[in-house]
Structure formats: structure tokens, C-alpha cells
mmCIF file of the N, C-alpha and C atoms, coordinates in Angstrom:
data_MODEL
# 
_entry.id   MODEL 
# 
loop_
_atom_site.group_PDB 
_atom_site.id 
_atom_site.type_symbol 
_atom_site.label_atom_id 
_atom_site.label_alt_id 
_atom_site.label_comp_id 
_atom_site.label_asym_id 
_atom_site.label_entity_id 
_atom_site.label_seq_id 
_atom_site.pdbx_PDB_ins_code 
_atom_site.Cartn_x 
_atom_site.Cartn_y 
_atom_site.Cartn_z 
_atom_site.occupancy 
_atom_site.B_iso_or_equiv 
_atom_site.pdbx_formal_charge 
_atom_site.auth_seq_id 
_atom_site.auth_comp_id 
_atom_site.auth_asym_id 
_atom_site.auth_atom_id 
_atom_site.pdbx_PDB_model_num 
ATOM 1   N N  . UNK A 1 1  ? 2.248   -15.707 16.764  1.00 0.00 ? 1  UNK A N  1 
ATOM 2   C CA . UNK A 1 1  ? 2.126   -14.879 15.648  1.00 0.00 ? 1  UNK A CA 1 
ATOM 3   C C  . UNK A 1 1  ? 3.130   -15.695 14.942  1.00 0.00 ? 1  UNK A C  1 
ATOM 4   N N  . UNK A 1 2  ? 3.125   -15.771 13.165  1.00 0.00 ? 2  UNK A N  1 
ATOM 5   C CA . UNK A 1 2  ? 4.060   -16.091 12.598  1.00 0.00 ? 2  UNK A CA 1 
ATOM 6   C C  . UNK A 1 2  ? 3.964   -14.995 11.558  1.00 0.00 ? 2  UNK A C  1 
ATOM 7   N N  . UNK A 1 3  ? 5.236   -14.846 11.014  1.00 0.00 ? 3  UNK A N  1 
ATOM 8   C CA . UNK A 1 3  ? 5.445   -13.405 10.044  1.00 0.00 ? 3  UNK A CA 1 
ATOM 9   C C  . UNK A 1 3  ? 6.391   -14.088 8.838   1.00 0.00 ? 3  UNK A C  1 
ATOM 10  N N  . UNK A 1 4  ? 6.135   -13.756 7.819   1.00 0.00 ? 4  UNK A N  1 
ATOM 11  C CA . UNK A 1 4  ? 7.246   -13.873 6.668   1.00 0.00 ? 4  UNK A CA 1 
ATOM 12  C C  . UNK A 1 4  ? 7.625   -12.436 6.146   1.00 0.00 ? 4  UNK A C  1 
ATOM 13  N N  . UNK A 1 5  ? 8.696   -12.335 6.014   1.00 0.00 ? 5  UNK A N  1 
ATOM 14  C CA . UNK A 1 5  ? 9.525   -10.986 5.364   1.00 0.00 ? 5  UNK A CA 1 
ATOM 15  C C  . UNK A 1 5  ? 10.311  -11.170 4.047   1.00 0.00 ? 5  UNK A C  1 
ATOM 16  N N  . UNK A 1 6  ? 9.739   -10.461 3.043   1.00 0.00 ? 6  UNK A N  1 
ATOM 17  C CA . UNK A 1 6  ? 10.461  -10.590 1.717   1.00 0.00 ? 6  UNK A CA 1 
ATOM 18  C C  . UNK A 1 6  ? 11.018  -9.017  1.326   1.00 0.00 ? 6  UNK A C  1 
ATOM 19  N N  . UNK A 1 7  ? 12.178  -9.103  0.898   1.00 0.00 ? 7  UNK A N  1 
ATOM 20  C CA . UNK A 1 7  ? 12.826  -7.892  0.308   1.00 0.00 ? 7  UNK A CA 1 
ATOM 21  C C  . UNK A 1 7  ? 13.597  -7.933  -0.970  1.00 0.00 ? 7  UNK A C  1 
ATOM 22  N N  . UNK A 1 8  ? 13.295  -7.253  -1.954  1.00 0.00 ? 8  UNK A N  1 
ATOM 23  C CA . UNK A 1 8  ? 14.043  -7.232  -3.152  1.00 0.00 ? 8  UNK A CA 1 
ATOM 24  C C  . UNK A 1 8  ? 15.166  -6.362  -3.402  1.00 0.00 ? 8  UNK A C  1 
ATOM 25  N N  . UNK A 1 9  ? 15.672  -6.177  -4.347  1.00 0.00 ? 9  UNK A N  1 
ATOM 26  C CA . UNK A 1 9  ? 17.128  -5.732  -4.396  1.00 0.00 ? 9  UNK A CA 1 
ATOM 27  C C  . UNK A 1 9  ? 16.663  -3.899  -4.463  1.00 0.00 ? 9  UNK A C  1 
ATOM 28  N N  . UNK A 1 10 ? 15.517  -3.733  -4.365  1.00 0.00 ? 10 UNK A N  1 
ATOM 29  C CA . UNK A 1 10 ? 15.382  -2.072  -4.406  1.00 0.00 ? 10 UNK A CA 1 
ATOM 30  C C  . UNK A 1 10 ? 14.916  -1.686  -2.942  1.00 0.00 ? 10 UNK A C  1 
ATOM 31  N N  . UNK A 1 11 ? 15.005  -2.823  -1.979  1.00 0.00 ? 11 UNK A N  1 
ATOM 32  C CA . UNK A 1 11 ? 14.717  -2.580  -0.402  1.00 0.00 ? 11 UNK A CA 1 
ATOM 33  C C  . UNK A 1 11 ? 13.231  -2.285  -0.367  1.00 0.00 ? 11 UNK A C  1 
ATOM 34  N N  . UNK A 1 12 ? 12.351  -2.823  -1.380  1.00 0.00 ? 12 UNK A N  1 
ATOM 35  C CA . UNK A 1 12 ? 10.888  -3.098  -1.163  1.00 0.00 ? 12 UNK A CA 1 
ATOM 36  C C  . UNK A 1 12 ? 10.819  -4.054  -0.374  1.00 0.00 ? 12 UNK A C  1 
ATOM 37  N N  . UNK A 1 13 ? 9.860   -3.887  0.903   1.00 0.00 ? 13 UNK A N  1 
ATOM 38  C CA . UNK A 1 13 ? 9.566   -4.785  1.776   1.00 0.00 ? 13 UNK A CA 1 
ATOM 39  C C  . UNK A 1 13 ? 8.046   -5.473  1.661   1.00 0.00 ? 13 UNK A C  1 
ATOM 40  N N  . UNK A 1 14 ? 7.966   -6.520  1.753   1.00 0.00 ? 14 UNK A N  1 
ATOM 41  C CA . UNK A 1 14 ? 6.691   -7.382  1.800   1.00 0.00 ? 14 UNK A CA 1 
ATOM 42  C C  . UNK A 1 14 ? 6.781   -7.988  3.015   1.00 0.00 ? 14 UNK A C  1 
ATOM 43  N N  . UNK A 1 15 ? 5.797   -7.822  4.178   1.00 0.00 ? 15 UNK A N  1 
ATOM 44  C CA . UNK A 1 15 ? 5.736   -8.559  5.375   1.00 0.00 ? 15 UNK A CA 1 
ATOM 45  C C  . UNK A 1 15 ? 4.245   -8.990  5.536   1.00 0.00 ? 15 UNK A C  1 
ATOM 46  N N  . UNK A 1 16 ? 4.171   -10.434 5.688   1.00 0.00 ? 16 UNK A N  1 
ATOM 47  C CA . UNK A 1 16 ? 2.761   -10.981 5.827   1.00 0.00 ? 16 UNK A CA 1 
ATOM 48  C C  . UNK A 1 16 ? 2.753   -11.603 7.203   1.00 0.00 ? 16 UNK A C  1 
ATOM 49  N N  . UNK A 1 17 ? 2.015   -11.255 8.011   1.00 0.00 ? 17 UNK A N  1 
ATOM 50  C CA . UNK A 1 17 ? 1.577   -11.653 9.522   1.00 0.00 ? 17 UNK A CA 1 
ATOM 51  C C  . UNK A 1 17 ? 0.395   -12.477 9.724   1.00 0.00 ? 17 UNK A C  1 
ATOM 52  N N  . UNK A 1 18 ? 0.391   -13.426 10.414  1.00 0.00 ? 18 UNK A N  1 
ATOM 53  C CA . UNK A 1 18 ? -0.704  -14.389 10.972  1.00 0.00 ? 18 UNK A CA 1 
ATOM 54  C C  . UNK A 1 18 ? -0.803  -14.153 12.060  1.00 0.00 ? 18 UNK A C  1 
ATOM 55  N N  . UNK A 1 19 ? -1.875  -13.857 12.645  1.00 0.00 ? 19 UNK A N  1 
ATOM 56  C CA . UNK A 1 19 ? -2.168  -13.692 14.243  1.00 0.00 ? 19 UNK A CA 1 
ATOM 57  C C  . UNK A 1 19 ? -3.145  -14.777 14.469  1.00 0.00 ? 19 UNK A C  1 
ATOM 58  N N  . UNK A 1 20 ? -2.972  -15.431 15.772  1.00 0.00 ? 20 UNK A N  1 
ATOM 59  C CA . UNK A 1 20 ? -4.038  -16.344 16.048  1.00 0.00 ? 20 UNK A CA 1 
ATOM 60  C C  . UNK A 1 20 ? -4.707  -16.193 17.283  1.00 0.00 ? 20 UNK A C  1 
ATOM 61  N N  . UNK A 1 21 ? -6.024  -15.949 17.295  1.00 0.00 ? 21 UNK A N  1 
ATOM 62  C CA . UNK A 1 21 ? -6.597  -15.390 18.508  1.00 0.00 ? 21 UNK A CA 1 
ATOM 63  C C  . UNK A 1 21 ? -7.428  -16.581 19.119  1.00 0.00 ? 21 UNK A C  1 
ATOM 64  N N  . UNK A 1 22 ? -7.071  -16.940 20.316  1.00 0.00 ? 22 UNK A N  1 
ATOM 65  C CA . UNK A 1 22 ? -7.698  -18.200 21.099  1.00 0.00 ? 22 UNK A CA 1 
ATOM 66  C C  . UNK A 1 22 ? -8.712  -17.934 22.227  1.00 0.00 ? 22 UNK A C  1 
ATOM 67  N N  . UNK A 1 23 ? -9.542  -18.532 22.159  1.00 0.00 ? 23 UNK A N  1 
ATOM 68  C CA . UNK A 1 23 ? -10.642 -18.474 23.303  1.00 0.00 ? 23 UNK A CA 1 
ATOM 69  C C  . UNK A 1 23 ? -11.154 -19.956 23.529  1.00 0.00 ? 23 UNK A C  1 
ATOM 70  N N  . UNK A 1 24 ? -11.880 -20.034 24.588  1.00 0.00 ? 24 UNK A N  1 
ATOM 71  C CA . UNK A 1 24 ? -12.378 -21.497 24.827  1.00 0.00 ? 24 UNK A CA 1 
ATOM 72  C C  . UNK A 1 24 ? -13.004 -22.073 23.693  1.00 0.00 ? 24 UNK A C  1 
ATOM 73  N N  . UNK A 1 25 ? -12.679 -23.113 23.363  1.00 0.00 ? 25 UNK A N  1 
ATOM 74  C CA . UNK A 1 25 ? -12.723 -24.033 22.243  1.00 0.00 ? 25 UNK A CA 1 
ATOM 75  C C  . UNK A 1 25 ? -13.080 -23.384 20.683  1.00 0.00 ? 25 UNK A C  1 
ATOM 76  N N  . UNK A 1 26 ? -12.468 -22.090 20.927  1.00 0.00 ? 26 UNK A N  1 
ATOM 77  C CA . UNK A 1 26 ? -12.520 -21.407 19.291  1.00 0.00 ? 26 UNK A CA 1 
ATOM 78  C C  . UNK A 1 26 ? -11.120 -20.730 18.931  1.00 0.00 ? 26 UNK A C  1 
ATOM 79  N N  . UNK A 1 27 ? -10.717 -20.928 17.784  1.00 0.00 ? 27 UNK A N  1 
ATOM 80  C CA . UNK A 1 27 ? -9.544  -20.103 17.251  1.00 0.00 ? 27 UNK A CA 1 
ATOM 81  C C  . UNK A 1 27 ? -9.832  -19.356 16.374  1.00 0.00 ? 27 UNK A C  1 
ATOM 82  N N  . UNK A 1 28 ? -9.478  -18.112 16.062  1.00 0.00 ? 28 UNK A N  1 
ATOM 83  C CA . UNK A 1 28 ? -9.676  -17.328 14.885  1.00 0.00 ? 28 UNK A CA 1 
ATOM 84  C C  . UNK A 1 28 ? -8.461  -16.753 14.406  1.00 0.00 ? 28 UNK A C  1 
ATOM 85  N N  . UNK A 1 29 ? -8.269  -16.493 13.355  1.00 0.00 ? 29 UNK A N  1 
ATOM 86  C CA . UNK A 1 29 ? -6.899  -16.364 12.494  1.00 0.00 ? 29 UNK A CA 1 
ATOM 87  C C  . UNK A 1 29 ? -7.438  -14.942 11.802  1.00 0.00 ? 29 UNK A C  1 
ATOM 88  N N  . UNK A 1 30 ? -6.149  -14.030 11.922  1.00 0.00 ? 30 UNK A N  1 
ATOM 89  C CA . UNK A 1 30 ? -6.231  -12.923 10.883  1.00 0.00 ? 30 UNK A CA 1 
ATOM 90  C C  . UNK A 1 30 ? -5.104  -12.556 10.119  1.00 0.00 ? 30 UNK A C  1 
ATOM 91  N N  . UNK A 1 31 ? -4.848  -12.068 9.117   1.00 0.00 ? 31 UNK A N  1 
ATOM 92  C CA . UNK A 1 31 ? -3.742  -11.523 8.430   1.00 0.00 ? 31 UNK A CA 1 
ATOM 93  C C  . UNK A 1 31 ? -3.603  -10.329 8.033   1.00 0.00 ? 31 UNK A C  1 
ATOM 94  N N  . UNK A 1 32 ? -2.358  -9.757  8.258   1.00 0.00 ? 32 UNK A N  1 
ATOM 95  C CA . UNK A 1 32 ? -1.797  -8.274  8.116   1.00 0.00 ? 32 UNK A CA 1 
ATOM 96  C C  . UNK A 1 32 ? -0.852  -8.463  7.001   1.00 0.00 ? 32 UNK A C  1 
ATOM 97  N N  . UNK A 1 33 ? -0.876  -7.725  5.792   1.00 0.00 ? 33 UNK A N  1 
ATOM 98  C CA . UNK A 1 33 ? -0.301  -7.877  4.704   1.00 0.00 ? 33 UNK A CA 1 
ATOM 99  C C  . UNK A 1 33 ? 0.310   -6.272  4.715   1.00 0.00 ? 33 UNK A C  1 
ATOM 100 N N  . UNK A 1 34 ? 1.679   -5.910  4.806   1.00 0.00 ? 34 UNK A N  1 
ATOM 101 C CA . UNK A 1 34 ? 2.269   -4.714  4.652   1.00 0.00 ? 34 UNK A CA 1 
ATOM 102 C C  . UNK A 1 34 ? 3.334   -4.805  3.493   1.00 0.00 ? 34 UNK A C  1 
ATOM 103 N N  . UNK A 1 35 ? 3.130   -3.740  2.919   1.00 0.00 ? 35 UNK A N  1 
ATOM 104 C CA . UNK A 1 35 ? 3.958   -3.540  1.611   1.00 0.00 ? 35 UNK A CA 1 
ATOM 105 C C  . UNK A 1 35 ? 4.664   -2.097  2.062   1.00 0.00 ? 35 UNK A C  1 
ATOM 106 N N  . UNK A 1 36 ? 6.243   -2.034  2.395   1.00 0.00 ? 36 UNK A N  1 
ATOM 107 C CA . UNK A 1 36 ? 6.713   -0.761  2.681   1.00 0.00 ? 36 UNK A CA 1 
ATOM 108 C C  . UNK A 1 36 ? 6.112   -0.074  3.754   1.00 0.00 ? 36 UNK A C  1 
ATOM 109 N N  . UNK A 1 37 ? 5.609   -0.851  4.674   1.00 0.00 ? 37 UNK A N  1 
ATOM 110 C CA . UNK A 1 37 ? 4.943   -0.485  5.966   1.00 0.00 ? 37 UNK A CA 1 
ATOM 111 C C  . UNK A 1 37 ? 3.745   0.121   5.859   1.00 0.00 ? 37 UNK A C  1 
ATOM 112 N N  . UNK A 1 38 ? 2.995   -0.127  4.595   1.00 0.00 ? 38 UNK A N  1 
ATOM 113 C CA . UNK A 1 38 ? 1.578   0.265   4.244   1.00 0.00 ? 38 UNK A CA 1 
ATOM 114 C C  . UNK A 1 38 ? 0.747   -0.778  4.451   1.00 0.00 ? 38 UNK A C  1 
ATOM 115 N N  . UNK A 1 39 ? -0.091  -0.853  5.321   1.00 0.00 ? 39 UNK A N  1 
ATOM 116 C CA . UNK A 1 39 ? -1.090  -1.908  5.482   1.00 0.00 ? 39 UNK A CA 1 
ATOM 117 C C  . UNK A 1 39 ? -2.186  -2.039  4.560   1.00 0.00 ? 39 UNK A C  1 
ATOM 118 N N  . UNK A 1 40 ? -2.107  -3.214  4.008   1.00 0.00 ? 40 UNK A N  1 
ATOM 119 C CA . UNK A 1 40 ? -3.407  -3.698  3.031   1.00 0.00 ? 40 UNK A CA 1 
ATOM 120 C C  . UNK A 1 40 ? -4.241  -4.423  3.564   1.00 0.00 ? 40 UNK A C  1 
ATOM 121 N N  . UNK A 1 41 ? -5.545  -4.542  2.820   1.00 0.00 ? 41 UNK A N  1 
ATOM 122 C CA . UNK A 1 41 ? -6.672  -5.400  3.513   1.00 0.00 ? 41 UNK A CA 1 
ATOM 123 C C  . UNK A 1 41 ? -6.474  -6.828  2.400   1.00 0.00 ? 41 UNK A C  1 
ATOM 124 N N  . UNK A 1 42 ? -7.664  -7.619  2.321   1.00 0.00 ? 42 UNK A N  1 
ATOM 125 C CA . UNK A 1 42 ? -7.547  -8.634  1.920   1.00 0.00 ? 42 UNK A CA 1 
ATOM 126 C C  . UNK A 1 42 ? -7.976  -8.633  0.326   1.00 0.00 ? 42 UNK A C  1 
ATOM 127 N N  . UNK A 1 43 ? -8.261  -7.539  0.001   1.00 0.00 ? 43 UNK A N  1 
ATOM 128 C CA . UNK A 1 43 ? -8.596  -7.083  -1.496  1.00 0.00 ? 43 UNK A CA 1 
ATOM 129 C C  . UNK A 1 43 ? -7.596  -7.353  -2.185  1.00 0.00 ? 43 UNK A C  1 
ATOM 130 N N  . UNK A 1 44 ? -6.316  -7.074  -1.663  1.00 0.00 ? 44 UNK A N  1 
ATOM 131 C CA . UNK A 1 44 ? -4.985  -7.082  -2.269  1.00 0.00 ? 44 UNK A CA 1 
ATOM 132 C C  . UNK A 1 44 ? -4.674  -8.683  -2.379  1.00 0.00 ? 44 UNK A C  1 
ATOM 133 N N  . UNK A 1 45 ? -4.604  -9.353  -1.433  1.00 0.00 ? 45 UNK A N  1 
ATOM 134 C CA . UNK A 1 45 ? -4.723  -10.886 -1.567  1.00 0.00 ? 45 UNK A CA 1 
ATOM 135 C C  . UNK A 1 45 ? -5.506  -11.385 -2.746  1.00 0.00 ? 45 UNK A C  1 
ATOM 136 N N  . UNK A 1 46 ? -6.738  -11.006 -2.892  1.00 0.00 ? 46 UNK A N  1 
ATOM 137 C CA . UNK A 1 46 ? -7.712  -11.610 -3.695  1.00 0.00 ? 46 UNK A CA 1 
ATOM 138 C C  . UNK A 1 46 ? -7.442  -11.123 -4.889  1.00 0.00 ? 46 UNK A C  1 
ATOM 139 N N  . UNK A 1 47 ? -6.714  -9.953  -5.379  1.00 0.00 ? 47 UNK A N  1 
ATOM 140 C CA . UNK A 1 47 ? -6.286  -9.403  -6.620  1.00 0.00 ? 47 UNK A CA 1 
ATOM 141 C C  . UNK A 1 47 ? -4.900  -10.330 -7.319  1.00 0.00 ? 47 UNK A C  1 
ATOM 142 N N  . UNK A 1 48 ? -3.967  -10.313 -6.150  1.00 0.00 ? 48 UNK A N  1 
ATOM 143 C CA . UNK A 1 48 ? -2.868  -11.119 -6.483  1.00 0.00 ? 48 UNK A CA 1 
ATOM 144 C C  . UNK A 1 48 ? -3.475  -12.582 -6.977  1.00 0.00 ? 48 UNK A C  1 
ATOM 145 N N  . UNK A 1 49 ? -4.389  -13.345 -6.406  1.00 0.00 ? 49 UNK A N  1 
ATOM 146 C CA . UNK A 1 49 ? -4.404  -14.393 -6.358  1.00 0.00 ? 49 UNK A CA 1 
ATOM 147 C C  . UNK A 1 49 ? -5.269  -14.635 -8.079  1.00 0.00 ? 49 UNK A C  1 
ATOM 148 N N  . UNK A 1 50 ? -6.034  -13.514 -8.410  1.00 0.00 ? 50 UNK A N  1 
ATOM 149 C CA . UNK A 1 50 ? -6.639  -13.634 -9.455  1.00 0.00 ? 50 UNK A CA 1 
ATOM 150 C C  . UNK A 1 50 ? -5.542  -13.331 -10.813 1.00 0.00 ? 50 UNK A C  1 
ATOM 151 N N  . UNK A 1 51 ? -4.792  -12.514 -10.511 1.00 0.00 ? 51 UNK A N  1 
ATOM 152 C CA . UNK A 1 51 ? -3.547  -12.468 -11.278 1.00 0.00 ? 51 UNK A CA 1 
ATOM 153 C C  . UNK A 1 51 ? -2.658  -13.697 -11.717 1.00 0.00 ? 51 UNK A C  1 
ATOM 154 N N  . UNK A 1 52 ? -2.440  -14.309 -10.439 1.00 0.00 ? 52 UNK A N  1 
ATOM 155 C CA . UNK A 1 52 ? -1.446  -15.381 -10.421 1.00 0.00 ? 52 UNK A CA 1 
ATOM 156 C C  . UNK A 1 52 ? -2.486  -16.530 -11.263 1.00 0.00 ? 52 UNK A C  1 
ATOM 157 N N  . UNK A 1 53 ? -3.622  -16.735 -11.050 1.00 0.00 ? 53 UNK A N  1 
ATOM 158 C CA . UNK A 1 53 ? -4.554  -17.820 -11.507 1.00 0.00 ? 53 UNK A CA 1 
ATOM 159 C C  . UNK A 1 53 ? -4.643  -17.472 -13.013 1.00 0.00 ? 53 UNK A C  1 
ATOM 160 N N  . UNK A 1 54 ? -4.741  -16.170 -13.782 1.00 0.00 ? 54 UNK A N  1 
ATOM 161 C CA . UNK A 1 54 ? -4.877  -15.809 -14.769 1.00 0.00 ? 54 UNK A CA 1 
ATOM 162 C C  . UNK A 1 54 ? -3.533  -16.206 -15.523 1.00 0.00 ? 54 UNK A C  1 
ATOM 163 N N  . UNK A 1 55 ? -2.471  -15.964 -15.084 1.00 0.00 ? 55 UNK A N  1 
ATOM 164 C CA . UNK A 1 55 ? -0.889  -16.097 -15.853 1.00 0.00 ? 55 UNK A CA 1 
ATOM 165 C C  . UNK A 1 55 ? -0.914  -17.495 -15.684 1.00 0.00 ? 55 UNK A C  1 
ATOM 166 N N  . UNK A 1 56 ? -1.473  -18.374 -14.525 1.00 0.00 ? 56 UNK A N  1 
ATOM 167 C CA . UNK A 1 56 ? -1.085  -19.809 -14.771 1.00 0.00 ? 56 UNK A CA 1 
ATOM 168 C C  . UNK A 1 56 ? -1.795  -20.341 -15.726 1.00 0.00 ? 56 UNK A C  1 
ATOM 169 N N  . UNK A 1 57 ? -3.212  -19.976 -16.144 1.00 0.00 ? 57 UNK A N  1 
ATOM 170 C CA . UNK A 1 57 ? -3.869  -20.656 -16.803 1.00 0.00 ? 57 UNK A CA 1 
ATOM 171 C C  . UNK A 1 57 ? -3.606  -20.164 -18.397 1.00 0.00 ? 57 UNK A C  1 
ATOM 172 N N  . UNK A 1 58 ? -3.120  -19.052 -18.683 1.00 0.00 ? 58 UNK A N  1 
ATOM 173 C CA . UNK A 1 58 ? -2.711  -18.663 -19.925 1.00 0.00 ? 58 UNK A CA 1 
ATOM 174 C C  . UNK A 1 58 ? -1.578  -19.229 -20.372 1.00 0.00 ? 58 UNK A C  1 
ATOM 175 N N  . UNK A 1 59 ? -0.304  -19.455 -19.200 1.00 0.00 ? 59 UNK A N  1 
ATOM 176 C CA . UNK A 1 59 ? 0.712   -20.297 -19.750 1.00 0.00 ? 59 UNK A CA 1 
ATOM 177 C C  . UNK A 1 59 ? 0.354   -21.787 -20.062 1.00 0.00 ? 59 UNK A C  1 
ATOM 178 N N  . UNK A 1 60 ? -0.845  -22.517 -19.098 1.00 0.00 ? 60 UNK A N  1 
ATOM 179 C CA . UNK A 1 60 ? -0.763  -23.788 -19.364 1.00 0.00 ? 60 UNK A CA 1 
ATOM 180 C C  . UNK A 1 60 ? -1.479  -23.962 -20.929 1.00 0.00 ? 60 UNK A C  1 
ATOM 181 N N  . UNK A 1 61 ? -2.308  -23.030 -21.197 1.00 0.00 ? 61 UNK A N  1 
ATOM 182 C CA . UNK A 1 61 ? -3.333  -23.379 -22.494 1.00 0.00 ? 61 UNK A CA 1 
ATOM 183 C C  . UNK A 1 61 ? -2.319  -22.850 -23.677 1.00 0.00 ? 61 UNK A C  1 
ATOM 184 N N  . UNK A 1 62 ? -1.152  -21.995 -23.596 1.00 0.00 ? 62 UNK A N  1 
ATOM 185 C CA . UNK A 1 62 ? -0.343  -21.864 -24.600 1.00 0.00 ? 62 UNK A CA 1 
ATOM 186 C C  . UNK A 1 62 ? 0.575   -23.010 -24.955 1.00 0.00 ? 62 UNK A C  1 
ATOM 187 N N  . UNK A 1 63 ? 0.683   -23.752 -24.010 1.00 0.00 ? 63 UNK A N  1 
ATOM 188 C CA . UNK A 1 63 ? 1.356   -25.099 -24.371 1.00 0.00 ? 63 UNK A CA 1 
ATOM 189 C C  . UNK A 1 63 ? 0.605   -25.955 -24.977 1.00 0.00 ? 63 UNK A C  1 
ATOM 190 N N  . UNK A 1 64 ? -0.587  -25.832 -25.170 1.00 0.00 ? 64 UNK A N  1 
ATOM 191 C CA . UNK A 1 64 ? -1.529  -27.045 -25.629 1.00 0.00 ? 64 UNK A CA 1 
ATOM 192 C C  . UNK A 1 64 ? -1.331  -27.049 -27.231 1.00 0.00 ? 64 UNK A C  1 
# 
């Protein structure tokens, strides 16, 4: 298991854990995302990626 912990100045915590399950000739992975000890699913990651992509594209086009 690998994990990453982020804490901001308001003591809000983001924990991302990656689990690796191994069987014969097959590895599978799963991720847990916890914000302030509340578990979130992949929809949160998808939404964050959409927002980051939008922000990046808007900033890139604004310089043109």
C-alpha cells in the first residue's frame, strides 16, 4: 500500500491510498480518497480532473 497525506492550514486532510492486490500472474489496483476521514469514490477524481483541465485550457488560451 502507498499513501499520500496533504494537510492545509485549517487542518483539512486529504489522504490518497493505493492498494495493490496480487494473484498469480495478475495485479489489480484500487484507490481510496479520503477527505477529513470521509471516503469518496472515483467520481471525485474525475470531477477534479475536469476542473483542472478546464482551468489549464482557459489559462493557456488567455495568453494567446
